[in-house]
Structure formats: structure tokens, C-alpha cells
C-alpha positions as CSV (number, residue, x, y, z in Angstrom):
1,X,0.0,0.0,0.0
2,X,1.4,3.4,-1.0
3,X,0.0,6.8,-0.3
4,X,-1.5,7.4,-3.8
5,X,-5.0,7.5,-2.3
6,X,-4.0,10.2,0.1
7,X,-2.2,12.4,-2.4
8,X,-5.5,13.3,-4.0
9,X,-6.3,15.1,-0.7
10,X,-3.1,17.1,-0.5
11,X,-3.5,20.8,-1.5
12,X,-1.7,24.0,-0.6
13,X,-4.2,24.3,2.3
14,X,-4.0,20.6,3.5
15,X,-0.4,19.9,3.9
16,X,-0.8,17.1,6.5
17,X,-3.0,14.1,6.6
18,X,-4.2,12.4,9.8
19,X,-5.6,8.9,9.5
20,X,-8.0,7.8,12.1
21,X,-9.5,4.4,12.9
22,X,-11.0,2.5,15.9
23,X,-11.2,-1.1,17.0
24,X,-13.5,-2.8,19.5
25,X,-17.0,-2.3,18.3
26,X,-17.9,-6.0,18.3
27,X,-16.6,-7.3,21.6
28,X,-18.7,-8.0,24.6
29,X,-16.1,-6.6,27.0
30,X,-13.6,-3.8,27.2
31,X,-13.4,-0.2,25.8
32,X,-13.4,0.9,22.2
33,X,-9.9,2.2,21.2
34,X,-9.0,4.7,18.5
35,X,-5.8,5.9,17.1
36,X,-4.8,8.9,15.0
37,X,-1.6,8.8,12.9
38,X,0.1,11.6,11.0
39,X,3.1,10.8,8.8
40,X,5.3,13.6,7.4
41,X,4.0,14.4,3.9
42,X,7.5,13.7,2.6
43,X,7.6,10.2,4.1
44,X,8.8,7.9,1.3
45,X,9.1,4.5,2.8
46,X,6.0,2.4,2.2
47,X,6.5,-0.9,3.9
48,X,4.2,-3.7,2.7
49,X,3.2,-4.6,6.3
50,X,1.2,-1.4,6.6
51,X,-2.2,-2.6,5.7
52,X,-5.6,-3.2,7.3
53,X,-4.8,-4.6,10.8
54,X,-7.2,-7.5,10.2
55,X,-5.0,-8.8,7.5
56,X,-1.9,-9.1,9.8
57,X,-1.0,-11.7,12.4
58,X,-0.5,-10.4,15.9
59,X,3.3,-10.6,15.5
60,X,3.2,-8.6,12.3
61,X,0.9,-6.0,13.8
62,X,3.4,-5.5,16.6
63,X,6.3,-5.0,14.2
64,X,4.2,-2.6,12.1
65,X,3.0,-0.7,15.2
66,X,6.7,-0.2,16.3
67,X,7.5,1.1,12.8
68,X,4.6,3.5,12.8
69,X,5.5,4.9,16.2
70,X,9.1,5.5,15.0
71,X,8.1,7.2,11.8
72,X,4.9,9.1,12.5
73,X,3.1,11.2,15.1
74,X,0.7,8.9,17.0
75,X,-2.0,9.2,19.6
76,X,-4.3,6.6,21.1
77,X,-7.6,7.2,23.0
78,X,-10.5,5.2,24.2
79,X,-14.2,5.3,25.2
80,X,-15.0,3.4,28.3
81,X,-17.5,0.6,28.8
82,X,-19.7,3.1,30.7
83,X,-19.6,5.5,27.8
84,X,-20.4,2.7,25.3
85,X,-23.5,1.8,27.4
86,X,-24.5,5.4,27.8
87,X,-24.0,6.7,24.3
88,X,-24.2,3.4,22.2
89,X,-21.3,1.9,20.4
90,X,-21.3,4.1,17.4
91,X,-21.2,7.4,19.3
92,X,-18.6,6.0,21.7
93,X,-16.5,5.0,18.8
94,X,-16.7,8.5,17.4
95,X,-15.9,9.9,20.8
96,X,-12.8,7.8,21.0
97,X,-11.7,9.0,17.5
98,X,-12.3,12.6,18.5
99,X,-10.1,12.2,21.6
100,X,-7.4,10.6,19.5
101,X,-7.4,13.5,17.0
102,X,-7.5,16.1,19.8
103,X,-4.5,14.5,21.5
104,X,-2.6,14.4,18.2
105,X,-3.3,18.0,17.5
106,X,-2.0,19.0,21.0
107,X,1.3,17.5,20.0
108,X,1.4,18.9,16.5
109,X,2.4,22.4,15.2
110,X,0.5,21.8,12.0
111,X,-3.1,21.9,13.2
112,X,-4.1,24.7,10.9
113,X,-3.5,22.8,7.7
114,X,-4.6,19.3,8.3
115,X,-7.2,17.0,6.8
116,X,-8.6,14.1,8.8
117,X,-9.3,10.8,6.9
118,X,-11.7,8.7,8.9
119,X,-12.4,5.0,8.4
120,X,-16.1,4.4,7.8
121,X,-19.1,6.4,6.5
122,X,-19.4,9.0,9.3
123,X,-17.3,12.1,10.1
124,X,-16.2,12.8,13.7
125,X,-18.5,15.3,15.4
126,X,-17.1,18.5,16.9
127,X,-13.7,18.3,15.2
128,X,-12.7,21.6,13.7
129,X,-10.6,20.3,10.8
130,X,-11.5,19.3,7.3
131,X,-12.6,15.6,7.2
132,X,-13.4,12.9,4.7
133,X,-15.0,9.6,5.7
134,X,-13.8,6.7,3.6
135,X,-15.6,3.4,3.5
136,X,-13.1,0.6,3.8
137,X,-10.5,3.2,4.5
138,X,-8.3,0.8,6.4
139,X,-8.0,-1.2,3.2
140,X,-7.4,1.8,0.9
141,X,-5.6,4.5,2.8
142,X,-2.0,4.2,4.2
143,X,-2.6,6.5,7.2
144,X,-5.9,4.9,8.1
145,X,-4.4,1.4,7.9
146,X,-1.6,2.6,10.2
147,X,-4.1,3.9,12.6
148,X,-6.0,0.6,12.6
149,X,-2.8,-1.2,13.4
150,X,-1.9,1.1,16.3
151,X,-5.4,0.9,17.7
152,X,-5.6,-2.9,17.4
153,X,-2.2,-3.4,19.2
154,X,-3.2,-1.0,21.9
155,X,-6.5,-2.6,22.6
156,X,-5.1,-6.2,22.4
157,X,-2.5,-5.3,25.0
158,X,-5.2,-3.8,27.3
159,X,-7.3,-7.0,27.0
160,X,-4.2,-9.0,27.9
161,X,-4.1,-6.9,31.1
162,X,-7.8,-7.7,31.7
163,X,-6.9,-11.4,31.2
164,X,-4.7,-11.1,34.3
165,X,-7.5,-9.5,36.3
166,X,-10.2,-12.0,35.2
167,X,-8.3,-15.2,34.1
168,X,-11.4,-17.4,33.9
169,X,-12.6,-15.5,30.8
170,X,-9.4,-16.0,28.7
171,X,-9.5,-12.4,27.4
172,X,-6.0,-12.9,26.1
173,X,-7.3,-15.4,23.6
174,X,-10.5,-13.7,22.2
175,X,-10.0,-10.0,23.3
176,X,-13.6,-9.8,24.5
177,X,-15.2,-11.0,21.2
178,X,-18.2,-13.4,21.5
179,X,-16.5,-16.7,21.1
180,X,-18.3,-19.8,22.3
181,X,-15.9,-20.1,25.3
182,X,-16.5,-16.5,26.3
183,X,-20.3,-16.8,26.0
184,X,-20.2,-20.1,28.0
185,X,-18.2,-18.4,30.8
186,X,-20.7,-15.5,31.0
187,X,-23.5,-18.1,31.4
188,X,-21.5,-20.1,33.9
189,X,-19.9,-17.5,36.2
190,X,-21.6,-14.2,35.2
191,X,-20.0,-10.9,34.1
192,X,-17.2,-8.6,35.1
193,X,-17.1,-4.8,35.5
194,X,-15.6,-4.6,31.9
195,X,-18.5,-6.4,30.2
196,X,-20.9,-4.3,28.1
197,X,-24.3,-5.1,29.8
198,X,-26.3,-3.6,26.9
199,X,-24.8,-6.0,24.4
200,X,-26.7,-9.2,23.3
201,X,-25.2,-12.2,24.9
202,X,-24.0,-10.5,28.0
203,X,-27.2,-10.3,30.1
């Protein structure tokens, strides 16, 4: 994947591109996590392992995330289980993405001439930058793919921590997704504070 898709967005007024994506809409437990990534516009190294995080093994995602953090400006944010239950998963996902973009902009000196490329079909509310929502952006756009990798690695590591807190649920293996084992354990021993009680299969 190169940055040809993004180059069409670069103008004299939009000199920097921020890719944004989130992970964790489908799980029954844990927060939704978003990442924002901004490469220098002159970045010329396009490694083949920067692609949709779902197409990479955990090991390759870790390698890719390290590369991204070494070569781009990165921020990670989340929306909590409580926020997911209060707002619903869509609005919580958008909130996590807004937080990631806001954190990145605090770090950046280029906040006046950026465009935000968002994975999906909805723009992020209350973000005062030009935005374009791109369906299948994590499969088409280098910066969004990079954001998907960073977010996935961050969330997986968090779920590994929760595995230590609640070892009976094996969060390390399924990351909170509704596997048969996970659903069986919910039925057998109940839920934890990190379960999304409004999701089907939890209550």
C-alpha cells in the first residue's frame, strides 16, 4: 500500500493528513480504542506490512506498530464501557476517535493545515478540521491502515491486562469477542465490570 489515495487530498491548504480508525465495536467486553496517525507528507518508505490490521498476524501487527510509532506522530484514546453503554457503540467510537485526533493536535504544530481521513461512513463530530470519511479506508488508505494497526495493538494489550484480572474468561485469547468459550463463561460465572451489559449475549 502506498499513499496514492491520500495524495488526492493534499493541497496547498491541507499539507498534512491524519488517518483515524477505531477497534473494538464488536466485543462484549472492554473499551473501544481509537488511534490517530500523521506521517510527514514527505515520508517515502511504504513498507508492505502497513495494511488493514485484520490482514496481519499479531506478530506482524506488533512489528508494524513499532515502525509506525518510530516514523509518525501517533496518539491513542478510548471510550469506556460506561460511555459505550450510555452513548451506544457508534457514538462511543466517534468519541474515542475525537479524543485521538484532539490528543494528536495538541502534539502537532500543523493543526491549521490538516485534513482528517476517517475510516467508515461518518465524520467525527465537533472536530474543527477538514474531514473525509472513507468506507473501507483501512484497506485503501495508508494512514488509516496505520491507525488501525496502532489501535488494534493497543486494545489487544489492554485486553491482555484484563486477562490477568479475570483469568477465567481468557480475554488474552479472544480479546472480548463473543466466542463460544466467552459466552459459555458468561453463562457459567456471570459478568465482570468490563462487560458491556447492553450487548446481546452479556445479560
